[in-house]
Structure formats: C-alpha cells, structure tokens
C-alpha positions, 0 to 999 in steps of 0.5 A: 533511507525511505522510511515506511510507517504501518501502525496497524501490522500484520501477518498475512496468510494467502490461501492459493486454492483452485476452484474455491467451493464457498459451501464445502471443504476447500484443499489449500494448494500453497501457503504464504505466511508473512509480515504485512501490512501496507507499509511492510510492503511497501518497503519490500517493493522498495527494498526490490528495487534497491532502495534503503527503507526502514520499516516502523509501526506499532507490533505486540504479542505473539503475532507481532514477535512473528512479524518481525521475526519475518522482516529479520529473515527478509533482511528489511531492517526495522524499528516497531513500537511495541504495545501490550496487545497482539498484532492482527492477523490477514488472510487472502484467499486467491482463486486462480480460475478454473480450466477445461478437465481433463484437458492439458493447457486448456484456457480458463473458463473462469476469471481470478477471483480474490477475497480478503478477510482483515481482522480489525488490529489490537489496541493502542493506549494514548501512550503507545501511541506517544512513544509512536510520535516519539520513535517517528520524530526522531527517525526523522533526522535520516529519512529522505522521505516517508509513506504513512499507509494504510488502516489504523488499529483501535485507540489511535486518533482518526487524525494519526496520519495528519498528525505524522505528516505534520511532523514530517513537513516540520522536518522538511521530509516529503511525506506520502499518505495511503488511507480510507475513510476518516484517516483520509479526511484528516490527512491532508491538514498535515501538508503531505507532498501525496494523498493516495486514495483509489477511486472508491476511497476517494469517493467517499472522502469526497461524495460531491463530484468525480475524481478530478474535483475530489482530488482538488478538493484534498489539495484544497484542504492542503495536500500538495499533490493528489493521485487516485488509482483506478485499477486498468483505467490507470491513475490520475494526478493532480499536482502543482504541475498540473493533471496528468493521466497515465493510461495502460495498455492492457489489464493485468489478471491475478491477485490485487491485494498490494497493487496499490502499495507498489504504485506507492512505492514507485511514486516515493522513488520519484520522491527522492529522485525528485523525478518528472510527474510523467516519469514518476506516474509511469513507474508507479502504474507499471508497479501497481500493474505488475504487483497483480501478477505476483501471488503475494501482496510486497512482490511484483512480476519483474517480467510483466513491469519491463513489458508494461512500462513502456507502454503506459502513454501519459497525458 
C-alpha cells in the first residue's frame, strides 16, 4: 500500500471556458468538481495504475465532507483526521484555445491557457496536527511507501514534512516529499528517499547555482535523492547511483495542473518496485506529460502515455 498525505486537502473545481474574456462575462462549457490536493491527485493516478493506496490528511467542515464523499464515490480508501475549520476550495479556469470562427475543424489560433486560484486553507490547531502525526505513525505499519505533498494549511509547523518524513524513516518506509517554500527547505532534514521540486521551487529554495547544484545542496542537507521536474525539458535526477536526465520527445499542450502529481505517482511506484532509476524516470516523465493532456488533475491520457513513454531518452 502507498500512503499519500494531503494536509491541505481541497475541493477542486475546474471550469472549461472557451475563449476567456477576462474583462467580461463568460459562459462555462464544462464544470468538474472533485476531491483534490496534491496527495489526492497522486492517489488517483496510482489507483488507475492498479496500485493499492490510502489517502490521509486533514479535512473539516462542509467542504471536508464533500472531499470525503467524492473519495468514497471514486473508490479511494481514506483515513482523514477531522479538524474544526472548513477545508479549502481551488478553482482552475482552463481555456483550450480559439479556432477560426465559422471554419469547421480549423487549427487553433491561440495556445491553451490555464489559471489556478488557490485558497489558503483552514486554520489547524496544534492538537489537530498532533492527532495527524499520531494517525500517520499508526499507518506506517502497513505502508510500503509514503508521498507527502502540497501546501500547508495555516497553523501547521513549517517543518511538518520533515517531521513526517523522519517518522517514516524511523519505520523503514521510503518517503517522497513534493513541496515549495519553507516546507521544501526543511524537508531534507527528515531524510526522505526523494525530494521532488520543480525548477522554480528549487531555485527559490536554493538560489545559488543551477538545478544540478541546487539538487546536490538538498542532498547535502539530508535528502537521499532529488528529482527536479523541468516541464517540456524533462527531468533531472541527482541520486546515489549517479545523475540522470530524462529528455522529452515533444511538448504536450493542455492543462499542466496535476502533471507534477502524476510524475510523483510514477516515482512512488518505482520506490515500491525497486526499479532502476532510468526505468523509474521514464515512467514518471511519461505520466507527467500524459497528465497535461487530461482535462482535470488526477487523470492522465493513456494514449499520450503509450505514445510518449518509449520515446523518452535517459542520459
């Protein structure tokens, strides 16, 4: 079982809006509402690949109830710790691009655009976070790997991910941390198996040097391996076995929200399967690209995955 941790769970709302008018009234073509947050998205991808998962984290109020109800409908096992405050909602506005008016099957004249609006999340008390760490510790008995990802709600200590990763390490469970800002800077202290920033997150955490130097710096602080996602440029992995780069054959257009979560799902599978780094990175990069082609976070396009996977080059 792979455990995913989402401390700042959300109800994700995605609006598909053709030709967004940012100064006027827009008619929404399609609306998707589903449980979200980075760990939830990771769990959806893992479940779609046939992996046993369990979702944990913090959830409260009517929005928290909606999150848990959606997970129930999706058949995703969950063990959230309840909090008094209401969980957050996120909004994605996705414009697929414009076509020539009146011309059937015409090519798009504008690239797809996506805007993401994230609420800050609820206020969490020290007692509530204490219950979360207790639940997490109990779940280590059945977890083969753990993914700890996303933002922190207010009130949760900035070193929370380091704390959880350290608990996992004490129980011999490999952990992946996907975070930004102060949580990312603290994360290596918990000795996680993998830290997975994107290039911008890494640059904020380690301003000096390029991606490889930044990744080496995080390893020096305690992370076993660091995988840096760089969009269409692929992946950089700095590991005990060496430095690897995954080169993408082409850029996939679409909604990038959730691409990093699909990528992390691939890395988590690699951990439990103990697959070699080149194989692990190829699958992770392919899943990330295939997620861009899917309309909502937590999904991936299987046709894109099948097409791009064999074309990725590891150097």
